[in-house]
C-alpha positions as CSV (number, residue, x, y, z in Angstrom):
1,M,61.3,66.1,38.2
2,N,61.2,68.5,41.4
3,S,60.0,66.7,43.8
4,N,60.1,67.4,47.8
5,S,59.5,63.9,50.3
6,A,59.9,63.0,54.3
7,D,60.9,60.5,56.1
8,V,57.8,60.7,57.9
9,P,58.0,58.1,60.7
10,A,55.8,54.8,60.2
11,T,53.2,54.6,62.2
12,G,52.4,50.6,61.8
13,Q,53.8,48.2,59.8
14,D,51.6,48.5,57.2
15,D,53.0,52.0,56.6
16,L,55.9,50.0,55.9
17,N,54.8,48.3,52.7
18,R,53.0,50.9,51.7
19,R,54.6,50.6,48.4
20,N,53.5,47.9,47.6
21,E,49.9,48.1,48.0
22,E,48.5,48.5,44.0
23,R,47.7,51.9,43.2
24,V,44.5,52.6,40.8
25,S,43.6,55.3,38.5
26,A,40.1,56.9,40.2
27,R,39.1,60.3,40.1
28,F,37.6,61.5,43.2
29,E,36.7,64.6,44.7
30,V,38.2,64.6,48.2
31,H,37.3,67.2,50.9
32,F,39.1,68.6,53.8
33,T,37.3,68.5,57.5
34,H,39.2,71.5,59.2
35,A,38.6,74.8,58.5
36,Q,42.1,75.4,57.7
37,E,42.6,72.3,55.2
38,A,39.0,73.4,53.1
39,A,40.8,76.7,52.6
40,K,44.1,75.6,51.2
41,A,42.8,72.6,48.7
42,L,39.6,74.6,47.1
43,R,39.1,71.4,45.1
44,A,41.2,68.7,45.1
45,Y,40.9,65.8,42.8
46,S,42.6,62.1,43.5
47,V,44.6,60.9,40.2
48,N,44.6,57.1,42.1
49,V,44.3,55.3,45.6
50,S,45.5,52.6,47.3
51,A,44.4,51.1,50.5
52,G,48.0,53.3,51.7
53,G,47.1,56.5,51.1
54,L,46.0,58.7,47.6
55,C,47.7,60.8,45.3
56,L,45.5,64.3,44.5
57,R,45.6,67.0,42.2
58,T,45.7,70.1,44.5
59,R,45.8,73.9,42.7
60,R,47.3,75.1,47.0
61,A,50.6,74.0,48.5
62,Y,51.2,71.5,51.2
63,D,54.1,70.6,53.5
64,V,55.2,67.2,53.7
65,G,54.6,65.9,56.8
66,S,51.5,67.9,57.7
67,P,49.2,65.7,59.2
68,V,45.3,66.1,57.0
69,L,41.4,64.7,57.7
70,M,39.5,64.1,54.7
71,D,35.9,63.2,53.6
72,M,36.0,61.1,50.5
73,V,32.9,59.3,48.2
74,V,34.7,56.1,46.2
75,E,32.5,54.2,44.3
76,G,29.7,54.9,46.8
77,Q,31.0,54.3,49.9
78,A,32.4,57.7,52.6
79,F,35.6,57.3,54.0
80,Q,36.6,59.8,56.6
81,L,40.7,59.2,57.0
82,R,43.5,60.8,59.0
83,G,46.4,61.0,56.6
84,V,50.0,63.1,56.2
85,I,51.7,64.9,53.4
86,A,53.7,62.2,51.8
87,W,55.4,64.3,49.0
88,V,54.8,67.4,46.9
89,R,55.6,68.1,42.9
90,D,55.0,71.5,42.1
91,E,55.2,71.1,38.6
92,S,52.1,69.4,38.5
93,E,50.4,70.5,41.2
94,A,50.3,67.4,43.1
95,I,50.6,65.9,45.8
96,G,50.6,61.9,48.1
97,V,48.7,61.7,51.3
98,R,50.1,58.4,53.2
99,F,46.4,57.3,55.7
100,T,47.4,57.2,58.8
101,A,45.6,55.4,61.8
102,M,43.0,53.9,59.4
103,S,40.7,50.7,61.3
104,E,40.8,47.3,59.8
105,D,37.2,47.8,58.9
106,D,37.7,50.9,56.7
107,R,40.8,49.6,55.2
108,A,39.3,46.5,53.7
109,R,36.5,48.4,53.2
110,L,38.5,50.6,51.0
111,Q,40.7,47.8,49.1
112,R,37.2,46.1,48.2
113,V,36.5,49.6,46.7
114,I,39.8,49.4,44.7
115,D,39.1,46.3,43.7
116,S,35.8,46.7,42.2
117,I,37.1,49.7,40.7
118,K,40.5,47.4,38.9
119,R,37.2,45.1,37.4
């Protein structure tokens, strides 16, 4: 498998444990906030999500380490989140986004939504 990833500096203790968070399969559309990212993304759909990040399918390439701002609605809950591209897998047109600078309220709300998806 041909994948790229970067050692992006951690922004907090939660980032260090991001791989320990359970990933849940979920499909929803993600919109990029800035016109520059929107032009790149066209359409991006989630593959899985956790309170620490998500995997997206996209038709456009992204550079590892690039910051992104995104809007998404999951199970009726709207989120506006900042993230960084953590990895890129060209053969499957997938990218990994690690959430950064997320408030504790948003993290808890996202975790509740993820818990409801698991049921």
